[in-house]
C-alpha positions as CSV (number, residue, x, y, z in Angstrom):
1,X,11.4,-367.2,-57.8
2,X,11.7,-364.9,-54.9
3,X,8.1,-365.4,-53.8
4,X,8.5,-369.1,-54.0
5,X,11.4,-369.0,-51.7
6,X,9.5,-366.6,-49.4
7,X,6.6,-369.1,-49.2
8,X,9.1,-371.7,-47.9
9,X,10.9,-369.3,-45.5
10,X,7.9,-367.5,-44.1
11,X,4.5,-368.7,-45.5
12,X,2.4,-366.4,-43.3
13,X,4.4,-363.3,-44.4
14,X,4.2,-364.4,-48.0
15,X,0.4,-364.8,-47.8
16,X,0.2,-361.4,-46.1
17,X,2.1,-359.6,-48.9
18,X,-0.1,-361.2,-51.5
19,X,-3.2,-360.4,-49.5
20,X,-2.1,-356.7,-49.4
21,X,-1.4,-356.7,-53.1
22,X,-4.8,-358.1,-53.9
23,X,-6.5,-355.6,-51.5
24,X,-4.6,-352.7,-53.1
25,X,-5.6,-353.9,-56.6
26,X,-9.3,-354.0,-55.4
27,X,-9.0,-350.4,-54.1
28,X,-7.4,-349.2,-57.3
29,X,-10.2,-350.8,-59.4
30,X,-12.9,-349.3,-57.2
31,X,-11.3,-345.8,-57.6
32,X,-11.2,-346.3,-61.4
33,X,-14.8,-347.4,-61.4
34,X,-15.8,-344.1,-59.8
35,X,-14.6,-342.3,-62.9
36,X,-15.7,-345.0,-65.4
37,X,-19.0,-346.4,-64.2
38,X,-19.7,-347.7,-67.8
39,X,-16.9,-350.1,-67.5
40,X,-18.7,-353.1,-65.9
41,X,-15.9,-355.5,-66.5
42,X,-13.7,-353.5,-63.9
43,X,-16.4,-354.1,-61.2
44,X,-16.1,-357.9,-61.8
45,X,-12.3,-357.7,-61.7
46,X,-12.5,-355.7,-58.5
47,X,-14.7,-358.2,-56.9
48,X,-12.4,-361.0,-57.9
49,X,-9.5,-359.2,-56.3
50,X,-11.5,-358.7,-53.1
51,X,-12.4,-362.4,-53.1
52,X,-8.7,-363.4,-53.5
53,X,-7.7,-361.2,-50.6
54,X,-10.3,-362.8,-48.4
55,X,-9.2,-366.3,-49.5
56,X,-5.6,-365.4,-48.7
57,X,-6.6,-364.1,-45.2
58,X,-8.3,-367.5,-44.5
59,X,-5.2,-369.3,-45.7
60,X,-3.1,-367.3,-43.4
61,X,-5.3,-368.2,-40.4
62,X,-5.1,-371.9,-41.3
63,X,-1.3,-371.9,-41.3
64,X,-0.6,-369.5,-38.5
């Protein structure tokens, strides 16, 4: 509920927080992949997180 309120109060900041969360998740998965290269699913998940962070960045630019 807090994030929903935050989207109404300050949409750009809400997108920024989510973008940073997605980017951090991507970086975490990439680090994990360095130690577990056999886990190909993690590479897909990492790419998905990176894609989401880029989409959020574009959304921020559209509403700013």
